[in-house]
GULO-926550 format. One line per 10 residues: number of its first residue (from 1); their letters; for each residue y, z, x of C-alpha. Coordinates in pm, whole numbers, plus 50000, padded with zeros to 5 digits. Example, Ala and Ser with C-alpha at 12.3 -4.5 7.8 and 13.67 -1.06 7.14 Angstrom:
1> as> 49550:50780:51230 ~ 49894:50714:51367 .
***
This chain:
1> mapkskrhlf> 70624:77582:87372 ~ 70770:77661:87699 ~ 71055:77908:87693 ~ 71304:77655:87825 ~ 71209:77410:87525 ~ 71245:77710:87265 ~ 71587:77788:87413 ~ 71702:77417:87394 ~ 71585:77395:87053 ~ 71752:77725:86924 .
11> wnilrletiv> 72091:77612:87078 ~ 72082:77281:86926 ~ 71960:77379:86585 ~ 72233:77643:86576 ~ 72530:77388:86711 ~ 72431:77149:86440 ~ 72428:77438:86161 ~ 72776:77538:86271 ~ 72883:77173:86253 ~ 72757:77161:85888 .
21> laqilifvfa> 72856:77521:85809 ~ 73224:77442:85935 ~ 73244:77107:85738 ~ 73109:77293:85419 ~ 73376:77589:85465 ~ 73628:77311:85459 ~ 73512:77147:85170 ~ 73470:77489:84977 ~ 73818:77566:85060 ~ 73928:77226:84890 .
31> csflgeelyh> 73718:77281:84596 ~ 73829:77650:84575 ~ 74184:77514:84575 ~ 74117:77249:84330 ~ 73929:77506:84137 ~ 74232:77758:84107 ~ 74453:77462:83970 ~ 74221:77374:83723 ~ 74155:77717:83591 ~ 74531:77827:83590 .
41> qcvsfnstlt> 74663:77480:83494 ~ 74948:77552:83705 ~ 75009:77743:84048 ~ 75374:77825:84121 ~ 75581:77962:84416 ~ 75807:78236:84321 ~ 76154:78153:84251 ~ 76318:78211:84610 ~ 76036:78026:84777 ~ 76089:77732:84501 .
51> rliqgspkvs> 76443:77712:84561 ~ 76375:77707:84936 ~ 76149:77384:84913 ~ 76388:77197:84672 ~ 76673:77287:84940 ~ 76494:77158:85231 ~ 76230:76931:85119 ~ 76155:76756:85457 ~ 76049:77102:85561 ~ 75764:77158:85319 .
61> ttvvtlmata> 75676:76791:85359 ~ 75630:76835:85735 ~ 75442:77144:85702 ~ 75211:77038:85453 ~ 75164:76703:85655 ~ 75055:76878:85960 ~ 74820:77097:85740 ~ 74667:76802:85603 ~ 74630:76612:85935 ~ 74475:76917:86093 .
71> lslassalfg> 74214:76973:85823 ~ 74133:76592:85830 ~ 74110:76586:86201 ~ 73863:76884:86185 ~ 73647:76708:85927 ~ 73665:76387:86121 ~ 73570:76558:86429 ~ 73273:76744:86284 ~ 73124:76431:86096 ~ 73161:76232:86455 .
81> lsvkeamrhk> 72961:76532:86622 ~ 72722:76506:86386 ~ 72676:76125:86426 ~ 72664:76158:86765 ~ 72371:76405:86753 ~ 72216:76155:86525 ~ 72245:75865:86744 ~ 72091:76059:87060 ~ 71781:76144:86864 ~ 71763:75782:86728 .
91> mwsptplvev> 71808:75638:87070 ~ 71461:75775:87200 ~ 71290:75529:86978 ~ 71395:75104:86965 ~ 71717:75084:86798 ~ 71906:74736:86754 ~ 72221:74702:86961 ~ 72420:74629:86663 ~ 72315:74974:86499 ~ 72404:75122:86855 .
101> sagialakgs> 72754:74966:86812 ~ 72796:75122:86447 ~ 72678:75432:86536 ~ 72947:75456:86833 ~ 73215:75317:86594 ~ 73137:75562:86366 ~ 73126:75855:86599 ~ 73478:75744:86689 ~ 73603:75697:86345 ~ 73613:75320:86377 .
111> hilkfdrwry> 73393:75025:86232 ~ 73226:74698:86316 ~ 73332:74377:86208 ~ 73008:74159:86125 ~ 73078:73975:85791 ~ 73000:73627:85943 ~ 72657:73746:86003 ~ 72489:73777:85662 ~ 72209:74021:85792 ~ 72465:74258:85915 .
121> vaitaltwfi> 72693:74255:85599 ~ 72538:74576:85478 ~ 72559:74773:85802 ~ 72932:74630:85831 ~ 73009:74740:85462 ~ 72880:75087:85548 ~ 73082:75124:85878 ~ 73417:75017:85691 ~ 73326:75243:85375 ~ 73313:75552:85593 .
131> fgllkllttg> 73583:75434:85793 ~ 73796:75425:85485 ~ 73677:75773:85380 ~ 73802:75914:85699 ~ 74140:75760:85662 ~ 74170:75881:85337 ~ 74095:76245:85434 ~ 74503:76294:85520 ~ 74582:76111:85196 ~ 74325:76355:85014 .
141> wttllmptlv> 74457:76697:85163 ~ 74810:76567:85119 ~ 74778:76506:84750 ~ 74612:76842:84707 ~ 74845:77088:84924 ~ 75142:76926:84833 ~ 75378:77121:84614 ~ 75571:76917:84366 ~ 75801:76991:84072 ~ 75561:77024:83783 .
151> dctfgvvgte> 75602:77168:83422 ~ 75373:77472:83338 ~ 75286:77640:83047 ~ 75180:77992:82991 ~ 75118:78232:82702 ~ 75361:78514:82588 ~ 75216:78804:82391 ~ 75357:79141:82309 ~ 75485:79387:82027 ~ 75791:79458:81877 .
161> ldlassaftq> 75916:79706:81608 ~ 75784:79612:81228 ~ 76045:79678:81010 ~ 75818:79620:80704 ~ 75584:79879:80837 ~ 75544:80198:80607 ~ 75592:80400:80906 ~ 75904:80282:81000 ~ 76009:80264:80612 ~ 75951:80653:80603 .
171> llqielqvys> 76158:80725:80911 ~ 76436:80537:80769 ~ 76419:80702:80440 ~ 76450:81040:80657 ~ 76726:80931:80899 ~ 76930:80796:80614 ~ 76939:81142:80463 ~ 76970:81341:80799 ~ 77245:81124:80952 ~ 77585:81234:80836 .
181> plqihddsfp> 77811:80960:80722 ~ 78074:81051:80981 ~ 77788:81046:81268 ~ 77687:80690:81165 ~ 78055:80575:81104 ~ 78198:80709:81441 ~ 77932:80547:81664 ~ 77792:80236:81474 ~ 77981:80113:81224 ~ 78277:80004:81439 .
191> iidiggslsg> 77998:79759:81612 ~ 77849:79670:81252 ~ 78219:79588:81149 ~ 78276:79337:81412 ~ 77925:79218:81471 ~ 77872:79164:81085 ~ 78197:78960:81043 ~ 78146:78742:81349 ~ 77793:78685:81245 ~ 77880:78574:80878 .
201> isaagtdfgl> 78168:78373:81028 ~ 77941:78183:81297 ~ 77685:78134:81014 ~ 77960:77998:80747 ~ 78047:77715:80981 ~ 77700:77532:80965 ~ 77806:77392:80650 ~ 78055:77155:80845 ~ 77835:77127:81152 ~ 78083:77344:81356 .
211> pgifnfngak> 77926:77514:81663 ~ 77889:77886:81656 ~ 77778:78101:81919 ~ 77740:78469:81832 ~ 77713:78735:82090 ~ 77587:79087:82036 ~ 77483:79360:82284 ~ 77509:79095:82572 ~ 77266:78828:82410 ~ 77368:78513:82292 .
221> ynistggilp> 77287:78367:81949 ~ 77327:78024:81839 ~ 77484:78031:81495 ~ 77300:78367:81391 ~ 77044:78628:81501 ~ 76782:78522:81242 ~ 76721:78908:81204 ~ 76526:78909:81570 ~ 76557:79121:81889 ~ 76518:78916:82172 .
231> aiedyagstq> 76159:78939:82326 ~ 76253:78804:82671 ~ 76393:79009:82931 ~ 76613:78735:83092 ~ 76782:78698:82724 ~ 76773:79066:82624 ~ 77147:79130:82719 ~ 77295:79476:82831 ~ 77126:79679:83077 ~ 77354:79977:83038 .
241> tpgatrlsfa> 77197:80300:82919 ~ 77252:80367:82544 ~ 77528:80640:82468 ~ 77349:80665:82159 ~ 77036:80517:81975 ~ 76873:80450:81594 ~ 77137:80451:81344 ~ 77399:80576:81595 ~ 77333:80265:81819 ~ 77662:80115:81966 .
251> ggkvllntti> 77521:79900:82250 ~ 77290:79921:82557 ~ 76943:79858:82690 ~ 76660:79774:82463 ~ 76320:79811:82560 ~ 76071:79528:82527 ~ 75681:79512:82557 ~ 75636:79135:82621 ~ 75370:78987:82876 ~ 75364:78636:83033 .
261> lpgvkaggss> 74986:78549:83060 ~ 74790:78617:83244 ~ 74926:78959:83290 ~ 75280:78925:83439 ~ 75542:79149:83283 ~ 75860:78938:83107 ~ 76060:79187:83300 ~ 75965:79019:83618 ~ 75976:78673:83499 ~ 76282:78577:83690 .
271> hwlgvqrnys> 76142:78635:84017 ~ 75817:78420:83979 ~ 75860:78165:83693 ~ 76037:77876:83879 ~ 76369:77748:83857 ~ 76404:77675:83496 ~ 76210:77831:83163 ~ 76221:77782:82818 ~ 76032:78012:82568 ~ 75908:77953:82194 .
281> vyqqgvtanv> 75801:78283:82051 ~ 75662:78371:81697 ~ 75851:78693:81598 ~ 75940:78888:81287 ~ 76269:78836:81143 ~ 76513:78861:80857 ~ 76703:78633:80655 ~ 76855:78614:80294 ~ 76854:78358:80022 ~ 77202:78374:79883 .
291> scvpatqsey> 77322:78209:79565 ~ 77685:78203:79468 ~ 77811:78096:79134 ~ 78087:78154:78895 ~ 78057:78464:78691 ~ 78085:78268:78378 ~ 77737:78109:78487 ~ 77559:78413:78616 ~ 77269:78601:78453 ~ 77444:78895:78565 .
301> qlnlssnhsa> 77736:79012:78329 ~ 77910:79249:78612 ~ 78253:79203:78459 ~ 78441:79252:78758 ~ 78780:79396:78726 ~ 79075:79508:78971 ~ 79353:79711:78894 ~ 79591:79866:79107 ~ 79856:80128:79090 ~ 80180:80094:79303 .
311> fsvpsqsqpy> 80354:80382:79478 ~ 80684:80344:79636 ~ 80697:80429:79998 ~ 81064:80543:80121 ~ 81170:80381:80452 ~ 81476:80415:80683 ~ 81507:80032:80702 ~ 81366:79922:80368 ~ 81147:80114:80113 ~ 80813:79922:80022 .
321> yvwawdssan> 80528:79944:79773 ~ 80157:80058:79814 ~ 79905:79916:79579 ~ 79608:80128:79532 ~ 79319:79897:79392 ~ 79028:79988:79215 ~ 78765:79692:79177 ~ 78475:79776:78962 ~ 78163:79601:78847 ~ 77899:79700:78576 .
331> cngsspsvqq> 77607:79694:78786 ~ 77342:79862:78555 ~ 77536:79908:78236 ~ 77594:80305:78257 ~ 77752:80376:78575 ~ 77993:80117:78727 ~ 78027:80052:79095 ~ 78371:80110:79234 ~ 78536:79959:79566 ~ 78893:80101:79658 .
341> yitlanstnq> 79140:79902:79861 ~ 79504:79924:79971 ~ 79751:79661:80004 ~ 80125:79638:80054 ~ 80383:79495:79850 ~ 80790:79418:79928 ~ 81065:79627:79837 ~ 81062:79481:79479 ~ 80725:79546:79429 ~ 80618:79198:79458 .
351> tneqgsgflp> 80351:79051:79684 ~ 80372:78747:79879 ~ 80145:78515:79719 ~ 80178:78236:79987 ~ 80104:78463:80275 ~ 79891:78739:80154 ~ 79562:78775:79969 ~ 79330:79016:79785 ~ 78964:78972:79781 ~ 78739:79257:79684 .
361> svvcpgqrnq> 78367:79261:79686 ~ 78187:79511:79494 ~ 77799:79549:79582 ~ 77543:79637:79320 ~ 77268:79768:79571 ~ 77006:79890:79339 ~ 76784:79752:79081 ~ 76973:79566:78788 ~ 76716:79717:78530 ~ 76482:80006:78550 .
371> tdaafqkfvi> 76225:79804:78409 ~ 76215:79554:78723 ~ 75891:79561:78868 ~ 76003:79543:79224 ~ 76330:79597:79430 ~ 76387:79262:79578 ~ 76770:79187:79554 ~ 77093:79297:79512 ~ 77428:79136:79372 ~ 77769:79095:79488 .
381> atqgyykysf> 78078:79085:79264 ~ 78395:78898:79416 ~ 78708:78741:79315 ~ 79020:78600:79532 ~ 79364:78650:79441 ~ 79694:78491:79550 ~ 79628:78281:79851 ~ 79243:78321:79783 ~ 79292:78204:79432 ~ 79066:77915:79529 .
391> lpssvcevtp> 78732:78146:79470 ~ 78717:78226:79100 ~ 78530:78538:78991 ~ 78175:78490:79126 ~ 77847:78659:79153 ~ 77634:78604:79482 ~ 77255:78701:79426 ~ 77116:78802:79783 ~ 76755:78792:79843 ~ 76650:78937:80177 .
401> llttvrvnys> 76321:78790:80303 ~ 76086:78908:80579 ~ 76016:78614:80828 ~ 75813:78479:81074 ~ 76032:78269:81282 ~ 75979:78061:81591 ~ 76254:78179:81821 ~ 76334:77914:82119 ~ 76490:78050:82451 ~ 76671:77810:82652 .
411> sgmieasgiv> 76966:77787:82886 ~ 77069:78156:82830 ~ 77071:78070:82424 ~ 76877:78229:82161 ~ 76782:77999:81866 ~ 76627:78146:81559 ~ 76658:77922:81298 ~ 76269:77809:81289 ~ 76145:77996:81002 ~ 75753:77964:80977 .
421> esrpfdnsts> 75681:78152:80698 ~ 75890:78413:80455 ~ 75825:78664:80187 ~ 76055:78882:79990 ~ 76109:79255:79996 ~ 75885:79482:79791 ~ 75889:79860:79694 ~ 75742:79954:80032 ~ 76066:79813:80187 ~ 76320:79949:79938 .
431> elllflagia> 76482:80163:80203 ~ 76546:79876:80453 ~ 76685:79676:80140 ~ 76910:79966:80054 ~ 77033:79977:80445 ~ 77107:79594:80406 ~ 77302:79643:80084 ~ 77487:79927:80254 ~ 77607:79719:80536 ~ 77729:79422:80296 .
441> nyegrqaqgt> 77917:79681:80087 ~ 78075:79815:80411 ~ 78163:79458:80528 ~ 78294:79383:80179 ~ 78531:79690:80196 ~ 78625:79661:80571 ~ 78720:79290:80563 ~ 79011:79379:80335 ~ 79334:79445:80518 ~ 79669:79531:80382 .
451> atnaigdaly> 79759:79196:80357 ~ 79480:78971:80433 ~ 79105:78967:80406 ~ 78873:78854:80709 ~ 78617:78694:80468 ~ 78858:78491:80275 ~ 79054:78379:80587 ~ 78734:78273:80728 ~ 78618:78074:80434 ~ 78971:77890:80427 .
461> siyvaggnsp> 78988:77840:80802 ~ 78620:77692:80813 ~ 78700:77472:80531 ~ 79038:77332:80672 ~ 78825:77286:81017 ~ 78597:77062:80855 ~ 78876:76829:80751 ~ 78801:76833:80357 ~ 79010:76754:80026 ~ 79189:77073:79910 .
471> ienntqqvyn> 79004:77384:79876 ~ 79110:77411:79533 ~ 78908:77099:79441 ~ 78594:77195:79576 ~ 78457:77528:79482 ~ 78102:77443:79552 ~ 78168:77389:79923 ~ 78329:77729:79907 ~ 78035:77880:79758 ~ 77803:77748:80054 .
481> elenfwrgvi> 78027:77878:80326 ~ 78024:78230:80139 ~ 77606:78214:80086 ~ 77629:78133:80478 ~ 77850:78432:80564 ~ 77631:78689:80361 ~ 77344:78553:80490 ~ 77476:78602:80858 ~ 77585:78943:80779 ~ 77258:79020:80675 .
491> efsatflrsg> 77073:78883:80994 ~ 77276:79080:81199 ~ 77236:79415:81012 ~ 76850:79359:81073 ~ 76909:79275:81459 ~ 77122:79583:81475 ~ 76877:79811:81316 ~ 76589:79671:81535 ~ 76838:79732:81847 ~ 76911:80080:81759 .
501> ysangafldg> 76529:80163:81708 ~ 76416:79961:82013 ~ 76680:80123:82241 ~ 76601:80277:82564 ~ 76543:80660:82449 ~ 76492:80594:82070 ~ 76152:80727:82098 ~ 75999:80957:82369 ~ 75715:80717:82453 ~ 75792:80407:82328 .
511> ipsnmtapin> 75791:80247:81981 ~ 75466:80425:81801 ~ 75183:80159:81761 ~ 75196:80207:81369 ~ 75541:80064:81362 ~ 75467:79756:81594 ~ 75407:79411:81491 ~ 75238:79154:81724 ~ 75438:78886:81860 ~ 75301:78564:82058 .
521> gtvwmltmgw> 75428:78224:82203 ~ 75458:77996:82508 ~ 75670:77962:82820 ~ 75727:77612:82957 ~ 75836:77650:83346 ~ 75974:77395:83579 ~ 75872:77492:83941 ~ 75748:77386:84252 ~ 75385:77418:84284 ~ 75065:77260:84171 .
531> anrgalylfs> 74952:77168:83809 ~ 74641:77002:83678 ~ 74674:76622:83743 ~ 74323:76533:83618 ~ 74162:76234:83821 ~ 74436:76270:84076 ~ 74287:76582:84217 ~ 73915:76444:84177 ~ 74043:76162:84403 ~ 74188:76400:84649 .
541> vlplglitll> 73856:76578:84717 ~ 73597:76288:84688 ~ 73647:76143:85027 ~ 73617:76504:85177 ~ 73305:76573:84967 ~ 73133:76237:85074 ~ 73228:76289:85442 ~ 73082:76639:85393 ~ 72746:76505:85243 ~ 72713:76248:85530 .
551> tilaaaysiv> 72776:76517:85788 ~ 72482:76713:85612 ~ 72277:76424:85625 ~ 72337:76345:85988 ~ 72278:76689:86082 ~ 71978:76706:85886 ~ 71821:76413:86061 ~ 71883:76567:86413 ~ 71728:76879:86292 ~ 71404:76709:86193 .
561> klwgerknvh> 71406:76500:86538 ~ 71457:76804:86721 ~ 71164:76948:86575 ~ 70934:76665:86668 ~ 71105:76668:87003 ~ 71045:77037:87065 ~ 70763:76981:87351 ~ 70986:76710:87509 ~ 71227:76916:87737 ~ 71407:76611:87856 .
571> tqtpfdvsdt> 71496:76498:87523 ~ 71693:76822:87504 ~ 71938:76707:87765 ~ 72287:76598:87652 ~ 72359:76216:87584 ~ 72695:76120:87411 ~ 72659:75773:87281 ~ 73033:75751:87216 ~ 73105:75854:87552 ~ 73219:75549:87772 .
581> lhlitacaag> 73084:75740:88086 ~ 72761:75819:87963 ~ 72695:75480:87814 ~ 72806:75292:88146 ~ 72600:75543:88343 ~ 72269:75469:88135 ~ 72331:75089:88137 ~ 72390:75084:88522 ~ 72035:75266:88587 ~ 71884:74908:88578 .
591> glegklhpfs> 71689:74906:88257 ~ 71904:74606:88103 ~ 71894:74391:88404 ~ 71823:74029:88307 ~ 71698:74166:87972 ~ 72014:74027:87793 ~ 72154:73680:87701 ~ 72455:73539:87857 ~ 72813:73660:87768 ~ 72886:73391:87533 .
601> stglqqnegi> 72949:73378:87166 ~ 72579:73270:87105 ~ 72447:73503:87344 ~ 72641:73814:87192 ~ 72494:73730:86877 ~ 72134:73718:87007 ~ 72197:74035:87192 ~ 72285:74223:86831 ~ 71930:74220:86744 ~ 71789:74325:87061 .
611> mvmleevded> 71601:74669:87037 ~ 71699:74934:87296 ~ 71593:75283:87361 ~ 71677:75559:87607 ~ 71431:75704:87882 ~ 71419:75953:88101 ~ 71383:75880:88472 ~ 71375:76240:88575 ~ 71510:76549:88429 ~ 71882:76460:88457 .
621> tkklvvapgs> 71878:76108:88475 ~ 71877:75872:88152 ~ 71863:75500:88153 ~ 71892:75225:87870 ~ 71610:74987:87865 ~ 71505:74704:87611 ~ 71229:74808:87406 ~ 70908:74628:87513 ~ 70855:74282:87342 ~ 71219:74288:87190 .
631> saaakfdaa> 71376:73994:87438 ~ 71117:73757:87305 ~ 71169:73859:86941 ~ 71546:73840:86991 ~ 71552:73463:87050 ~ 71635:73380:86717 ~ 71899:73089:86592 ~ 72255:73211:86586 ~ 72288:73048:86276 .
***
């Protein structure tokens, strides 16, 4: 082979390989993009870009359309180049003029229209099919690349403080002994006092369908806390450094260990998870089954009694009396529990029965009987006096429960009412139960003021807001309120405890692993991006895939022909069948003179079947000629 032939062969093959490689790279890019969407199910922009796209949709549409147009033009051009090369090689052998016409149309991204000639229906349909594929390239790229408003789903995993772990129970037992009552009272109990009451009041209103939003440490709960701690940074509340932690917690930042799969810290979710997010997370919670009945119907004979001593208090304006109350209940038969209160009376040592009230609550925190197998509950003895006389002497049995709760985080609100499973406390969690009973005891004492009681006022106000009959006639409804009130107090107490031991600085290196429980869930995100749309995305890459395959086939045909023509130097010189100047020049060389039928409908139809081919006159001159014997063979009936 001559050096010039080798050089022509090398460069021609390299050009064809470049065409194929470029087309394959474009197709691989499309498939990779599609693969990312199918693998991740959802690909999103960060929140800033999402809002930008939402605010200026025409800009994003214009950018994507330009990209899609550029990529489709590139694929069409590469396909056209491969067809041009294939036609150049094919025309060195006899080729019907109709095929030449079809090749020129395909090289220019067009088609032929010969459906009226049955023998050319197939080649016409082929050109139309390829023409359609080329036109669909822009549509496919636009479908693939255009970001839309999509719903995406991701997993949520992490850990949180396990109140039921033996390690935490032991720590709580030690700290309840180490902390001085004054230290706890000064820091935390004002928070517990207000938070517990508000949580109880919020929960009590559910019986009448009253809305209740409870705020604690900057987090908003619907009705009650459910005994959980927020697991999502956006809903965690306060970002201030806590002044105190553990049992002295009085508010501040709590540390979370939650990850949005596949590996994004939930703390950064607001920066990338679209414009709207809803979470559903399975967490450990605490609630309580509370049952309140008249003392005469209770199995616990607590014999609640309240007695007072009156003390005169001199005053410059008018003297008044102070009543010192001792309310006691026989909790275990040997040592009664006593709660002490102070109320005020007028100058005649009489209380205002219409405007003031007394509602003592005595908590029995330990086991009723020493023979009980497990410490699972505590009881509260209570009775209303004066304006709270609608509540007779009653006993409330409180059974705290450890729960697995489905917590929904949506629109800034935490909903922790979806209990999936629950179990009562056992002896291994007795310290936690004593803590909850202690909080209930504190609430029962602090609720009573010198003239009114927060629990009694809440029961009455909620009942009246429900538009019910006179409260004295519906004791059962009052019991339902009271049960929900104490449930709310228990749930808040557990949330307070979690917050204190999850606060920033509660542990040197975060919560120890032997005190944690796993959490998991799902986040639903509304964002601008791409999500798996199934068959729609398959359609978007199908035209490009077929065009890529046709480009490869055309290039392969040219390479095979190149190898066969490697010894013919003249066949290596350029000829572009789609270039009008090349075609006119080749036709004007005289090879077609007198060989074609007249320019009429019949003559044009007869010309379609004439076989033509390229011939080399000298090294740089080509002419289009009719293949030997083709003219006679082409004289067929037009019909």
